[in-house]
N, C-alpha and C positions, 0 to 999 in steps of 0.2 A: 504494500500500500504506500502511495506517495505521501510526502509530508503534508501536502494540502489535504489529502484524504484522511490522514490521521488527525489532523487539526479539526476537520469537519466532524469526524466521529467523536472526538472528545467534546466538541460543542453539543452534538446531538445527545450524548449520554449525560450531559450536565457535569462532566468531570472538570471542565473549565467553562467559565461563563463571564460575560460582560454585562454589567447592569445598565442596559439601554433604557428600560422602563423606569427604574429607580432614579435615574438622572434626567428625567423628562423635562424638568424646568430648564436645564441647560440647552436642550435641543429647541425648546419653544423660544428661548431668548435668541438663539441663532437664527431661527426662521423669522422671528419678529424683526431682527436687524435687516435681513435680506428683503423683507417686505417693505420696510421703510425706504431702503435704497430704490426698490422698484417704484414706489409711489413718487419718490423724488424725481426719478427719471421721467415718469409720465408728466409730472407737473412742469419740469424744467425744459425737457426736450420734446416729449411727446413721441408718438409713433411716426416713423417715416413711411407714410402710406405710399404704395405704388400708384402709377397712373391708372391702374384698373379700378382703384377706389376713388381717386381724386379727379380723374379725367386728364387728358393731355394728348400729345402727338407721339407717333411712333414711326421711325424711319428704318427701312430694311435696305442695307447697302451690300450689293454683291461684290465682295472683295475677299482677299486672302485673310482669314481670321487668325491672327496671332497676337501675342502680347505687344509687340512693337507697333502693330497697326492700331490696336486699341488705344495705346498711349498717344499715338500721333493724332488720332481723331479727337481725343479729349482735349489735347492742347489746341487744336484748330478751333474747336467749338468755344473754348474759353476766350480766344482772341478774335472771335467773329464779330463782336459788337452787338450781338443779339442777347438781351438780358435773359430771356426765357430759356436759353440753351447753355448758359454758363455752368449750371449744375446738372447737366444732362447725365443720365446713366448709360454707359456704353458697355455692352456685353457681346460675347460671341455666341453665335448660333451655328453649331457644327464647325466645319472647317472653311466654309466659303461664304459666310454671311455675318455681317455685323449689325446689331440692333441698337438703335439710339432712341431712348425715351426722354421726352422733354415735357415742359409745361405746354399748355394750349398755345398755339401760334396763329398769327394772322395768315390765312391761306393765300392772300394776294401779295403781301409784301415780305413776310418773314419766311414762309415755306420755301420759295425759290432760292432765297439767299442761303438758307441752311443746306439745301440740296447741293448748291455749288461748292460750299465749304467742304462738305463731305466728299464730293467728287474730287476736289483738289487734294484732299488729304489721303485718299485711298487709291486714286488713279482710275476710278470707275467712271462710267458714263452717267451724267446727271439724269438722263432720261430713264435709266435703269433703276434708279433709286425710288423705292415705293414709299408712299406716305399714307398714313391712316390716322384718323381722328377718333379718339376713344372718349366717349361721354362719361360724365360722372354718374349718370343714372345707372349705368351698368354696374359700376362699383357698389353703389348703394344697394342694388338688388343682391349682389353677392354677399354683402355684409348682413343684410336682413336674413337671407337664407342660412348663412352660417350661424347666426345667433339662434335661429329656430332649431337648427340641427343640434346645437349644443344643449338647448333646453330639453328637447325630446330625449337626447342621450342621457342627461342627468336624471330625468324622471324614470326612464326605463331601467337605468342602473339601480336607482333606489328600490324599485319594485323587485328587481331580480335579487338584489342582496337580501331584502327582507324575506323573500320566498325561500332563498337558499340557506341563509343563516338563521332565520327566525329571530332576528335581533335588530331592533331599530338603531341601537347605539353603534353596532358595527357598520350599518349602512351610513349613518351620520358621519362616523370617523372616516370612512372611505371617501365620501363626498368632500369633506374638508381637505383630504389629501389631494383630490383631483383639482379643486380650486387653487390649492397651494401651487401645484405644478403649472397650472395655466398662468397664474400671476407671475411666477418666476420666469417662465418662458417669454411672456410678453415684456417683462421688465428687461430681459437681456436685449431684446430688439430695441427697446427705448434707450437703454444706456449705450449700446454699441453703435446704434444709428443705422443698422441694416434696413433695407427697404422691406416693408411688410406687404406681401403680395398674396394672391389667391393660393399660390403654392405653400406659403407660410401657414395659411389657414388650414390647408389640407394636412400639413404636418402636425399642427396642434391637435386636430381631431384624431389623428393617428396615435399620438402619445397618450391621449386619454385612455384608450383601450389598453395600452402597455402598462400604464400606471395602475389601472384598475386590476389587471391580471396579477401583477406582483403583490398588490395589497391583499387580494383574495387568497392567494397561496398562504400568506402569513396568517391571515384570519382563520383559515381552515385548520391550521395547526393550533392556533389559540383555542378554537372550539374543541378540538380533540383533547388538549391538555386540561381544559376546565370542565370537561364532562364529569359529573358526579364529584365536583370539587368539595362540596360541603359534607360529603360522606365521611371524610376524615379530616384531621387537623395537620396535614403534612405541609401544605403551601397555601399562600394567599393568591388572590386573583392576579395581582401584579407579578408575583414570582412565576406563576404558570405562564402568563403572557410573555414574560421576559425569556423563559425557557424556549417558548415557541420561536421567538425572534432569533435566538442563538441557534436553534436547530435548523432554521431556514437561511441562516446568514450566508453560508458558503454557496448555497444554491442561488441566492439573490445576486451575490457578487459575480459568480460565473455567468449567469444569464445576462447581467448588465454589461460585463466586459465583452462577451461574445456579440451582443447587439450593438454596442457602441463602436467597436473597431471598424466595421464596414461603413457605418455612418460617418465616422471621422474621416475615412478615406474619401467618401463622396464630398464631404465638406471641403477637404483640402483640394481635391481635383476641381470642384466647381468654383471655389472662391479664389484659389491661388493659381492653378495651372490653366484651366479653361476659361475662367471668367464668365461662366454661364450663370445668369441670374436665377432662373427657376431651380436649377440643381442646388445652388447655394442656399436659396431660401428654404427649400424643402429639407435639406440635410441639417441646417442650423436648428430648425424647430425640433427635428427628431433628436439631434445630439443633446440639446439642453433638456428637452423633455424626458428623455430616457434616464439621464443622470438624476434629474429632480425626482422622477418617479421612484427610482430605487431609494433615494434618500427619504422621501416621504413615507414609504411603506415601512421603513425601519424606525425612523426617528420621529415621525409625526403620527401616523395612523394608529399604530399599536399603543404607544404611550398615551395618546389621547383617549383611546378606548379604555385602557386600564384606569385612567383618572376618573372617567365617568362611572365605570362599574364599581369602583371602590367606594362610591357614595351610596350604593344600595344597602338597605338594612341587612340583607343576608351576607353581603360581603364584609360589612362592618363586624358582624358577629363572627364570621370566619377569621378575621384578623385577630380578634380577641382570643379565640380558641387556639390559634397557632401560637400566639404569644404566650399563652398559659402553658401549653405543652412544652414549648422550648424552655421556659423558665423552670419547669419541673425537671426536664432532662439535665439542665445545667446544675440544678441542685443535687441531683443524683450523682453527677460526675464529680462534684466537690465533696461527696461523702456525707452530705447533710441528711438528716432524717426527713423522709417524705411520707406523707399519708398517715401519720400517727395521730389519732384523735386526741383532743384535749381532755376528754373525759377519762380515757385510759391512763393518760399521763398523770392526771390528778390522783387516781387511785394507786399509782405506783406500780402498775402492771404493764408489762411490755407485750409486744406481739411476737417477739423472737423466741425461738427455742433452740438451745444448744444441744446437739446430739452427737454422741461418739459411739461407734460400733466397735466392740471388742472382739478379739479372736475367741472362738468358743473354747479353745484349749487353755486360754489364759485365765487364771484364777482372779477373781475380782473380790475385793474386800467389801462385803455387804454389811452395812451397819444397821442393826435392827433396834437400835436404842431409841431414846426419846427424841432424838433430833430428827426423826422421820427419814433417815437415810441420807441426810444432806452430806455426810462425810464421804459417801460414795462418789460424789461429784464435787470436789473442793471448789471453793470460790476462786482462788488464784493458785496457780502452780502448774505442774506438769503431770500428765497422765500417760503412763506407758501402755501402749496398745500393741501387742505382738512385738515386732522388732522396731516399731516406730514410737517416737515420743511426740505427743501433741501438746503444745502449750495452750492452756486454757486460762482465760481471764473472764470469769462470769460473776456477776454480782447478784446476790440473792434479792428477791423481791418480797420476802416475807411469806410467800405462799408455799415454800418448801420445794423439794425435788423428790424424785423417786427412782429406785433401781428396778429396771424392767428385767424380766427373765431373759436369759440368753445373752447376758452381758451388755445390754443396751441401757445407757444411763442418760437421763434427761434432767434439765434444770431450767428454771425461768430466768430470763435475763432482763435487764432494765429496758424499758420500752424505748428509751432514747439511744440504745446501743445497737441499732440494726447493722451498722457497718461491721462491728465486731462479730456479730452473729454470722454475717456472710463470710468473713475470713475464716471462722471456725469451721463452717460447713465445707468451704473449699479445701481446707487442710485435711479434714476427715475423708473427703472424696479422693484426694490425691495420695493418701498413704498407701504403701505397698500392701497388697492382699496376700495372705499366706496361701501357698499352693499345696493343697492336700490331696493325697491319692484316695481313690475310692476304697471303701472298707475291705472289699474283696482282694485288693492288691497289696494291702498292708502285710508286712511280715509279722507272723505271730511270735510272741516272746518265748 
């Protein structure tokens, strides 16, 4: 098994564990800081909407599409004197076409001038350069349909999670994680300044499914770990949820890395090598959304679910039961008396009985005097049993002891001396037993 596999196995069995749920306030603070940055980006810079949303002009130039040509076209447009094209977006479409997107232009005075600038920069014929006007109404329709699709998706997800998990809190935590991923992805577009296009919208709708999938996998393990949780006092809800996160941690990391690597390659190829706008817009949304989805399923959804569940009366009682059991276990480990009633302690009678088993062939001194046989089991000293010597330290309780037939001696110990009784029983159990032959095999004298 590889080291990663061994690490995952140790996480799954609970041999090692990281307290994701217990440190939930730390993760909530980090997410809050990120959301503040996102909101600041929206307020200061806003989204750089593409011409499909705002309306504008698009030119298709038949020319050799390479990095040098794109840079040359950008420089030519900046020095053309036409204000609307100074910030034009120039991208490559395949290997033989350059696309230029600008603000809306005057079709009589500005469009012919821009065509000539593009022809001079690329060496193409001005008549072969195509021009199309994109109205803002088309972009508004896309926005409206995208918002409707998002709303329908969230409603269906809520119903699906409720039907599958039978838990509204799980559905609510999953929706919070989805909205968190949407906000972070949009915030990256606002802060970085990339153009938000229909391809970006498609990418965001795609990452919703990915984020939900990762969250449902973790929640399914949480549900398995918390089934019949109140039947015993082993773990609290938060501890069971944290175990589920640790058990699915390696799987979440592997899935995210495998998914992000090809998307990162697309982002690099589309944004750096090919300068293709649609590929860059789609891959950026996927890249940010997949990373945010993995983060939210581990650090947001499950800790938030645990915080909500721990407020339920049943879970509060479970916390008290677990705390009481652990306090009792710690007291036993320290050798303190556990479970002795105050009434018995007041009467001076204990619950422990010191017992020693003697070899049948060893003579025992049985006292039949007025002391009730107490000398057969001395209070302090050593008792020789067979070939072994057992040290006894037993305090009388006033109730006396008795010598049982067959060499078995008993005596009452102090009720507060359970630990001493346990040590006595262990010593008696560990003493060497005499090996006696059957009567038929013994040599007759």
